[in-house]
C-alpha positions in Angstrom: -40.5 17.4 -15.6 -42.3 17.7 -12.3 -40.7 16.0 -9.3 -43.0 15.5 -6.3 -42.1 14.1 -2.9 -44.1 12.2 -0.3 -42.9 11.7 3.3 -44.0 8.2 4.3 -43.7 5.0 6.3 -45.3 2.4 4.0 -45.7 0.2 7.0 -46.8 -1.8 5.1 -47.4 -0.4 1.5 -51.1 -0.8 0.8 -53.8 0.2 -1.7 -54.3 3.6 -0.1 -50.7 4.4 -0.8 -51.0 3.3 -4.4 -54.1 5.4 -4.8 -52.3 8.5 -3.4 -49.4 7.9 -5.9 -51.8 7.4 -8.8 -53.7 10.6 -8.1 -50.4 12.5 -7.9 -49.5 11.2 -11.4 -52.9 12.4 -12.6 -52.0 15.9 -11.2 -49.1 16.1 -13.7 -46.2 14.6 -11.7 -43.6 12.8 -13.8 -41.2 11.7 -11.1 -42.1 10.7 -7.5 -39.7 10.5 -4.6 -40.6 8.9 -1.3 -38.7 9.9 1.9 -39.4 6.8 3.9 -38.8 5.8 7.5 -36.2 3.1 8.0 -36.1 0.5 10.6 -38.2 2.3 13.2 -41.4 4.3 12.8 -43.2 7.2 14.4 -45.4 5.3 16.7 -42.3 4.0 18.6 -42.0 0.5 17.1 -39.9 -1.4 14.7 -41.2 -1.3 11.1 -43.2 -4.4 10.4 -41.2 -5.1 7.2 -37.6 -4.2 6.8 -36.8 -1.0 4.9 -35.4 -2.7 1.8 -38.6 -4.8 1.4 -40.8 -1.6 1.8 -38.6 0.3 -0.7 -39.1 -2.6 -3.2 -42.9 -2.4 -2.7 -42.8 1.4 -3.3 -40.8 1.2 -6.5 -43.0 -1.6 -7.9 -46.1 0.7 -7.3 -45.1 4.0 -8.8 -42.4 5.5 -6.7 -39.3 6.3 -8.7 -36.8 7.0 -5.9 -36.9 6.0 -2.2 -34.7 7.9 0.3 -34.4 7.0 3.9 -35.7 9.3 6.6 -33.0 8.7 9.2 -34.0 7.0 12.5 -33.3 10.1 14.6 -36.2 11.9 12.8 -38.3 8.8 11.8 -38.9 7.7 15.4 -40.1 11.1 16.6 -43.2 13.3 17.3 -45.0 14.8 14.3 -43.2 18.2 14.3 -39.7 16.5 14.3 -40.8 13.8 11.8 -42.0 16.6 9.4 -38.9 18.6 10.0 -36.6 15.8 9.0 -38.6 14.9 5.9 -38.9 18.4 4.6 -35.2 19.1 5.3 -34.2 16.1 3.1 -36.5 17.3 0.3 -35.1 20.8 0.5 -31.5 19.4 0.5 -32.2 17.5 -2.8 -32.5 20.9 -4.5 -34.6 19.5 -7.4 -38.1 18.9 -5.9 -41.1 20.9 -7.1 -43.7 19.8 -4.6 -44.5 17.8 -1.5 -47.8 15.9 -1.6 -49.7 14.1 1.1 -53.1 12.6 2.0 -55.4 14.4 4.3 -59.0 14.0 5.6 -60.0 17.5 4.7 -58.4 17.7 1.2 -58.2 21.5 1.4 -54.6 22.9 1.0 -55.7 26.5 1.7 -57.2 25.5 5.1 -54.2 23.4 5.9 -51.9 26.3 5.0 -53.9 28.7 7.2 -53.5 26.4 10.1 -49.8 26.0 9.5 -49.4 29.8 9.4 -51.3 30.1 12.7 -48.9 27.6 14.4 -46.0 29.8 13.4 -47.5 33.0 14.8 -46.9 34.9 18.0 -50.7 34.9 18.6 -50.7 31.1 18.8 -47.8 31.0 21.2 -49.6 33.5 23.5 -52.8 31.5 23.3 -51.1 28.2 24.0 -49.4 29.6 27.1 -52.8 30.5 28.3 -54.6 27.2 27.4 -52.0 24.6 28.2 -52.8 24.1 31.8 -56.6 24.4 31.5 -57.2 21.9 28.7 -57.5 18.1 29.3 -54.4 17.4 27.1 -51.6 19.2 25.3 -53.2 18.3 21.9 -56.5 19.8 23.1 -54.6 23.0 24.1 -53.0 23.2 20.7 -56.3 22.8 19.0 -58.0 25.4 21.1 -55.2 27.8 20.6 -55.3 27.4 16.8 -59.0 27.9 16.8 -58.6 31.2 18.7 -55.8 32.3 16.4 -57.2 31.3 13.0 -60.8 30.3 13.5 -62.8 27.3 14.5 -62.5 25.6 11.1 -58.7 25.5 11.5 -59.0 24.1 15.0 -61.4 21.4 13.9 -59.1 19.9 11.3 -56.6 19.0 13.9 -59.0 16.4 15.2 -57.8 14.1 12.3 -54.4 12.5 12.4 -53.5 12.9 8.7 -54.7 16.6 8.7 -52.4 17.1 11.7 -49.4 15.7 10.0 -50.3 17.6 6.8 -50.3 20.8 8.8 -46.8 20.0 10.2 -45.5 19.4 6.7 -46.7 22.7 5.5 -45.5 24.5 8.6 -42.0 23.1 7.9 -42.1 24.1 4.3 -42.8 27.7 5.4 -40.3 27.6 8.3 -37.5 26.2 6.3 -38.3 28.2 3.2 -38.0 24.9 1.3 -38.9 26.3 -2.1 -41.6 23.7 -2.9 -45.3 23.8 -3.2 -47.7 21.7 -1.0 -50.4 19.6 -2.6 -52.9 17.4 -0.8 -55.2 14.6 -1.9 -58.3 13.6 0.0 -57.8 10.2 1.7 -60.0 7.4 0.5 -61.3 4.4 2.3 -60.7 3.2 5.9 -59.9 5.8 8.6 -56.5 6.0 10.2 -56.0 3.2 12.7 -59.5 1.8 12.0 -60.0 -2.0 12.4 -62.8 -1.9 9.8 -62.0 -2.1 6.1 -63.7 -0.1 3.3 -63.8 -1.8 -0.1 -60.2 -2.4 -1.2 -58.9 -0.1 1.5 -57.8 -0.9 5.1 -55.7 1.0 7.6 -52.0 0.2 8.0 -52.6 -0.7 11.7 -55.3 -3.3 10.7 -52.9 -4.8 8.1 -50.1 -5.0 10.6 -52.3 -7.0 12.9 -53.0 -9.4 10.1 -49.7 -9.4 8.3 -49.1 -13.1 8.8 -52.5 -13.9 7.3 -51.7 -13.4 3.6 -55.2 -14.5 2.5 -56.8 -11.8 4.7 -54.1 -9.2 3.6 -54.2 -9.7 -0.2 -57.4 -7.8 -0.8 -55.9 -4.6 0.6 -52.4 -4.5 -0.9 -51.2 -4.4 -4.5 -50.8 -7.8 -6.1 -47.1 -7.3 -6.7 -46.4 -6.7 -3.0 -47.9 -10.0 -1.8 -44.8 -12.1 -2.7 -42.6 -9.6 -0.8 -44.8 -10.0 2.3 -44.9 -13.7 1.9 -41.1 -13.9 1.7 -40.8 -11.8 4.9 -43.2 -14.1 6.6 -41.4 -17.2 5.4 -38.1 -15.9 6.7 -39.5 -14.6 10.0 -38.5 -11.1 9.0 -41.7 -9.4 10.4 -41.6 -7.3 13.6 -44.5 -6.8 16.0 -45.0 -4.3 18.9 -44.0 -7.1 21.3 -40.7 -8.0 19.5 -38.6 -5.7 21.6 -40.5 -5.8 24.9 -37.8 -7.4 26.9 -35.1 -5.2 25.4 -37.0 -2.1 26.3 -37.7 -3.4 29.8 -34.0 -4.1 30.4 -33.0 -0.7 29.0 -35.5 1.1 31.2 -34.4 -0.9 34.3 -30.8 0.0 33.8 -31.2 3.7 32.9 -30.7 6.3 35.5 -32.9 9.5 35.7 -30.3 11.7 34.1 -30.2 9.4 31.0 -34.0 9.5 30.8 -34.0 13.3 31.1 -31.9 13.6 27.9 -34.3 11.6 25.8 -36.6 13.3 23.2 -40.2 13.5 24.4 -39.1 13.5 28.1 -39.8 16.6 30.2 -41.5 17.7 33.4 -40.9 14.6 35.4 -41.7 11.8 32.9 -38.4 10.1 34.0 -39.8 9.8 37.5 -43.2 8.5 36.2 -41.3 5.8 34.2 -39.2 4.7 37.2 -42.3 4.5 39.4 -44.3 2.7 36.7 -41.6 0.1 36.3 -42.0 -1.1 39.9 -44.3 -4.0 40.1 -44.8 -4.2 36.3 -44.3 -7.4 34.4 -44.8 -6.1 30.9 -44.1 -3.0 28.8 -47.8 -2.4 28.4 -48.2 -2.3 32.2 -45.3 0.2 32.4 -46.8 2.5 29.7 -50.3 2.1 31.0 -49.2 3.4 34.5 -47.1 6.2 33.0 -49.8 7.6 30.7 -51.4 10.8 31.9 -52.9 14.0 30.5 -49.5 15.3 29.2 -47.9 12.0 28.2 -49.6 9.7 25.6 -48.7 6.1 25.0 -47.1 6.8 21.6 -45.0 9.5 23.2 -43.7 7.1 25.9 -43.0 4.4 23.3 -40.9 6.9 21.2 -39.0 7.8 24.3 -38.2 4.2 25.0 -37.1 3.6 21.4 -34.8 6.6 21.8 -33.4 5.0 24.9 -32.4 1.7 23.2 -31.1 3.6 20.2 -29.1 6.1 22.1 -30.9 9.1 20.6 -31.0 12.4 22.6 -32.7 15.8 22.2 -29.6 17.4 20.7 -29.5 15.0 17.7 -33.2 15.8 16.8 -32.5 19.6 17.1 -30.4 19.5 13.9 -31.3 18.7 10.3 -30.5 15.4 8.5 -26.9 15.8 7.4 -27.0 13.3 4.5 -29.3 11.6 2.0 -29.4 7.8 1.7 -30.8 6.0 -1.3 -32.8 2.8 -0.6 -34.3 2.1 -4.1 -34.9 3.5 -7.6 -35.9 2.8 -11.2 -34.8 4.6 -14.4 -36.7 7.7 -13.5 -35.0 7.7 -10.1 -31.7 7.5 -11.8 -32.6 10.7 -13.6 -33.4 12.4 -10.3 -30.1 11.4 -8.9 -28.2 12.8 -11.8 -30.0 16.1 -11.3 -29.2 16.0 -7.6 -25.5 15.7 -8.3 -25.6 19.4 -9.4 -27.8 20.7 -6.6 -27.8 18.6 -3.5 -26.5 20.3 -0.4 -25.6 17.2 1.6 -23.7 14.0 0.8 -25.7 11.2 -1.0 -25.0 7.7 0.3 -25.7 4.9 -2.2 -23.4 2.2 -0.5 -23.4 1.7 3.2 -19.7 0.7 3.3 -18.7 4.2 2.1 -20.5 6.3 4.7 -17.5 6.9 7.0 -15.4 8.3 4.1 -18.2 10.6 2.8 -19.5 12.0 6.1 -18.0 14.2 8.8 -17.9 12.9 12.4 -21.3 14.4 13.4 -23.1 13.0 10.3 -21.4 9.6 10.7 -22.7 9.5 14.3 -26.3 10.1 13.0 -25.8 7.4 10.3 -24.6 5.0 13.0 -28.0 5.2 14.5 -29.5 3.9 11.3 -27.1 1.0 11.3 -27.9 0.3 14.9 -31.7 0.5 14.3 -31.4 -2.0 11.5 -29.5 -4.4 13.8 -31.9 -4.0 16.7 -34.8 -4.7 14.4 -32.9 -7.7 13.2 -32.5 -8.8 16.8 -36.3 -8.5 17.2 -36.8 -10.8 14.2 -33.9 -13.2 14.8 -32.1 -12.0 11.7 -28.3 -11.7 11.1 -26.5 -8.6 12.4 -25.0 -6.2 9.9 -28.3 -5.7 8.0 -27.3 -2.4 6.5 -24.2 -4.0 5.0 -26.1 -7.1 3.7 -28.5 -5.2 1.5 -27.7 -2.9 -1.5 -29.9 -0.3 -3.2 -33.0 -2.0 -4.7 -32.9 -1.3 -8.5 -36.1 -2.1 -10.3 
């Protein structure tokens, strides 16, 4: 038995995801676990499809067990996102490897880059470069190149390479006891609006998610009815779905509250307050607040943390539970093994979480429940979503 894990969003699940899973099966994996974002995703938005639908798509397409990456870590910058995912995999106590797609497809190069990021030499170089480069990301890239060589610095130009490096860095830092495996991405580039054969980027698919005929060529056949059902029931979220909610939250938050948000430092709270004046839309606010240090996704994540009540202290800890969203018979085998080795409580029924978790863990779980309800608000769905859906068994 070989149990491999992938940290994912599946927003939505497409042919590129299926390709990644198929290739990992060819590499000898017998059981696949996906640690998947729930109701909110890393770019600071609601997930297009709800987490139960996305878990169903994953199980139908080769994943055996879907676990939720809690909202506190799912709606976060790459280092925190990776930290949460790797921590859950480590807590399972049964995983053999973590696999992921990358543009470079070179695990040795990715590992060298990850080691560089953990070194004192990198910290010294970053302190020197951070104020002289056009952005923080550029300073990181320059500092990695100075620490581990230009080849390592260059791979950070590509988004999936960057996330892959963060995964490996966390495997090293947490001593997670798993190997890292990478598969070269195939097809359309990240965030591209141009398809390539049967492959298209998730962002392009989200833009066309209501157009099933345009979408069908780029997603597995068995997922089409799930997307059609979401469309028919108006259970599809877009970046505009929560615009008024975020504008209201920003208008009513004081500077001290903004300071406590993840991703907020060095006066961003003042930029947000200034940007709000005279703005009629969230895009206007973000456009005025963007600068060399603060990117649009970073600002969107901060605003999501605002409406969800997430602060920096929550993200500083590790996920204190594992929650099951979906499984098949292989997934049941993994769960049976986890009963002997898992280091945190495993939640299979939402109604039981308060009896299984301590106060701190329950507070984190409450954010998942709130996130599901805020996403439901965005889609005009009933409240209590986490209590209306059970584990998807295929």
